[in-house]
C-alpha positions as CSV (number, residue, x, y, z in Angstrom):
1,X,235.0,-130.3,-41.5
2,X,234.0,-131.2,-37.3
3,X,233.6,-134.8,-36.4
4,X,229.9,-135.9,-36.2
5,X,228.3,-135.6,-32.4
6,X,228.1,-139.6,-32.4
7,X,231.4,-140.0,-33.4
8,X,233.2,-138.0,-30.9
9,X,230.4,-139.6,-27.9
10,X,232.2,-142.5,-29.0
11,X,235.1,-141.6,-28.6
12,X,234.6,-140.4,-25.8
13,X,232.6,-143.9,-23.9
14,X,235.8,-145.6,-25.1
15,X,238.6,-143.4,-23.4
16,X,236.3,-143.6,-20.4
17,X,236.6,-147.4,-20.8
18,X,240.0,-147.5,-21.2
19,X,241.0,-145.5,-18.3
20,X,239.4,-148.1,-15.7
21,X,241.0,-150.8,-17.0
22,X,244.6,-151.9,-17.4
23,X,246.3,-154.1,-19.5
24,X,246.8,-157.7,-18.1
25,X,246.7,-160.1,-20.6
26,X,249.7,-159.5,-23.1
27,X,249.0,-160.7,-27.1
28,X,251.1,-163.8,-26.7
29,X,249.5,-165.1,-24.2
30,X,246.1,-164.4,-25.6
31,X,247.1,-166.1,-29.0
32,X,248.1,-169.0,-27.0
33,X,245.2,-169.5,-25.0
34,X,243.0,-169.1,-28.2
35,X,245.1,-171.4,-30.5
36,X,245.4,-173.8,-27.4
37,X,241.8,-174.2,-27.4
38,X,241.3,-174.5,-30.9
39,X,243.9,-177.6,-31.1
40,X,242.3,-179.1,-27.6
41,X,239.2,-179.2,-29.4
42,X,240.0,-180.8,-33.3
43,X,242.0,-183.2,-31.5
44,X,239.0,-184.3,-29.3
45,X,237.0,-184.7,-32.1
46,X,239.1,-186.1,-34.7
47,X,240.6,-189.4,-33.3
48,X,240.7,-192.4,-35.3
49,X,238.8,-190.3,-38.3
50,X,241.3,-187.4,-39.7
51,X,244.8,-189.4,-37.8
52,X,246.2,-186.9,-39.7
53,X,244.7,-183.8,-38.3
54,X,244.7,-185.3,-34.9
55,X,248.2,-186.2,-35.0
56,X,248.9,-182.0,-36.4
57,X,247.0,-181.0,-33.3
58,X,248.8,-183.3,-30.5
59,X,252.1,-181.6,-31.7
60,X,250.9,-178.3,-31.5
61,X,249.8,-179.0,-28.3
62,X,253.5,-180.2,-27.2
63,X,254.9,-176.8,-29.3
64,X,251.8,-174.6,-27.6
65,X,253.3,-176.3,-24.0
66,X,257.1,-175.6,-24.3
67,X,256.4,-172.0,-25.5
68,X,253.8,-171.5,-22.3
69,X,256.5,-173.1,-20.3
70,X,259.3,-170.9,-21.6
71,X,256.8,-167.6,-21.5
72,X,256.2,-168.7,-17.6
73,X,259.3,-167.1,-17.0
74,X,260.3,-164.1,-19.8
75,X,256.9,-162.9,-20.2
76,X,255.0,-159.7,-19.1
77,X,254.2,-159.6,-15.5
78,X,250.8,-162.1,-15.4
79,X,252.5,-164.4,-17.7
80,X,254.5,-165.4,-15.3
81,X,254.8,-168.1,-13.1
82,X,256.7,-166.2,-9.8
83,X,253.2,-166.0,-7.9
84,X,251.7,-169.3,-9.0
85,X,253.0,-171.2,-5.3
86,X,251.6,-167.9,-3.4
87,X,248.2,-168.7,-5.7
88,X,248.0,-172.0,-5.2
89,X,248.2,-172.2,-1.4
90,X,245.1,-169.2,-1.7
91,X,243.0,-172.1,-3.1
92,X,240.9,-173.5,-1.1
93,X,239.9,-169.9,0.9
94,X,239.4,-168.5,-2.8
95,X,236.9,-171.1,-3.5
96,X,235.1,-170.5,0.0
97,X,235.2,-166.8,-0.7
98,X,233.4,-167.7,-3.8
99,X,230.8,-169.9,-2.8
100,X,229.2,-166.9,-0.5
101,X,229.5,-165.1,-3.8
102,X,232.9,-162.8,-2.4
103,X,235.7,-164.1,-4.6
104,X,237.9,-160.8,-4.6
105,X,238.9,-159.3,-8.0
106,X,242.3,-160.3,-9.3
107,X,243.9,-158.6,-12.1
108,X,246.2,-161.9,-13.3
109,X,244.7,-165.4,-12.2
110,X,242.7,-165.7,-9.1
111,X,243.5,-168.9,-7.2
112,X,241.3,-171.0,-8.7
113,X,242.2,-170.1,-12.1
114,X,246.2,-170.8,-11.0
115,X,245.1,-174.1,-10.3
116,X,243.2,-174.8,-13.0
117,X,246.3,-173.5,-15.7
118,X,248.7,-176.4,-13.3
119,X,246.2,-178.7,-13.9
120,X,245.9,-178.2,-17.5
121,X,249.3,-178.0,-18.3
122,X,250.4,-181.2,-16.6
123,X,247.2,-183.0,-18.0
124,X,247.8,-181.9,-21.4
125,X,251.3,-182.9,-21.5
126,X,250.6,-185.8,-20.3
127,X,247.7,-186.5,-23.2
128,X,250.0,-185.0,-25.7
129,X,253.5,-186.9,-25.0
130,X,251.3,-190.3,-24.5
131,X,249.9,-189.3,-27.8
132,X,253.2,-189.1,-29.8
133,X,254.6,-191.9,-27.9
134,X,252.0,-194.6,-29.7
135,X,253.0,-193.7,-33.1
136,X,256.5,-194.5,-32.2
137,X,257.9,-198.4,-33.3
138,X,259.2,-198.6,-29.4
139,X,255.9,-197.9,-27.8
140,X,253.1,-198.5,-30.4
141,X,250.1,-201.2,-29.1
142,X,251.5,-201.0,-25.6
143,X,248.4,-200.6,-23.5
144,X,249.3,-198.8,-20.6
145,X,250.7,-195.7,-23.4
146,X,247.2,-196.0,-24.9
147,X,245.3,-196.4,-21.6
148,X,246.9,-193.0,-19.9
149,X,246.6,-191.3,-23.3
150,X,242.8,-191.9,-23.1
151,X,242.0,-191.1,-19.6
152,X,244.6,-188.1,-19.5
153,X,242.2,-187.0,-22.8
154,X,239.4,-187.6,-21.1
155,X,240.6,-185.9,-17.7
156,X,241.3,-182.6,-20.1
157,X,238.1,-182.7,-21.3
158,X,236.8,-182.3,-17.3
159,X,238.8,-179.6,-16.8
160,X,238.0,-177.5,-19.5
161,X,234.2,-177.8,-18.8
162,X,235.5,-177.1,-15.3
163,X,237.1,-174.1,-16.6
164,X,234.4,-172.7,-18.6
165,X,232.0,-173.1,-16.1
166,X,234.4,-171.3,-13.1
167,X,234.5,-167.8,-15.7
168,X,231.1,-168.0,-16.4
169,X,230.7,-167.5,-12.2
170,X,233.3,-165.7,-11.8
171,X,232.1,-163.1,-14.6
172,X,228.6,-163.6,-13.6
173,X,229.7,-162.8,-10.0
174,X,232.0,-159.7,-10.8
175,X,230.0,-158.4,-13.3
176,X,233.2,-158.5,-15.9
177,X,232.8,-160.4,-19.4
178,X,236.6,-162.8,-18.7
179,X,236.5,-164.0,-21.9
180,X,236.3,-160.7,-23.7
181,X,239.1,-159.7,-21.1
182,X,241.1,-163.0,-22.6
183,X,240.2,-161.7,-26.0
184,X,241.0,-157.8,-25.3
185,X,243.8,-158.3,-22.8
186,X,241.9,-155.7,-20.7
187,X,240.5,-155.9,-17.3
188,X,238.4,-153.5,-15.4
189,X,240.0,-152.0,-11.7
190,X,239.0,-152.3,-8.7
191,X,236.2,-149.8,-8.1
192,X,237.9,-146.3,-6.7
193,X,240.9,-146.6,-8.8
194,X,242.1,-145.5,-12.1
195,X,245.3,-146.3,-14.0
196,X,246.9,-142.9,-12.6
197,X,246.0,-144.5,-8.8
198,X,247.5,-147.6,-9.5
199,X,250.5,-146.1,-10.7
200,X,250.8,-143.2,-7.7
201,X,249.3,-145.3,-4.8
202,X,251.6,-148.2,-5.9
203,X,248.3,-150.9,-5.9
204,X,249.9,-154.2,-7.0
205,X,247.9,-154.9,-10.2
206,X,246.7,-158.1,-8.7
207,X,245.1,-156.8,-5.8
208,X,241.4,-157.9,-4.9
209,X,238.9,-155.7,-3.8
210,X,237.4,-156.3,-0.5
């Protein structure tokens, strides 16, 4: 029996869409990203009310941070830290281009995203570690541990809001749903290229469009 026309059209549309995208975020990184987001939200809304759940979220964050540090060295191309230094140096210029509506396109993290990643990893690390210290005999009730945990936790939420806002702005400018890209792992190729062109021409997956 022949396949229905509508089904063939849908399959052809999916094939065309896939031919114009490239897999950027591997599944361990995507799972890490969304699990971390969930744990941060749980930790933010549960202090002093659901202490056991708050601690579980905090310890999970510590485990996720350890995983991310390791994955930054052994993960797939766009998960690694080897380009972070160059992206961080490019962040001021990127923000200038972004303010003019011409940020360029990056398959991996753009410079602002790289800066946000570093900031979040550092501040989350401080928040989670001081939270763990608070429940030990040695540091229980120590004022500077409690204050550091509180300020770092507030800073995490400020960074999360900035991250969400940045994703929304860049998605709108580039007309690409970056949230969906972190779910599917796929991002659109620069205009005029397909996967074959990138492979044959040597165009790096992190290239930007003009």
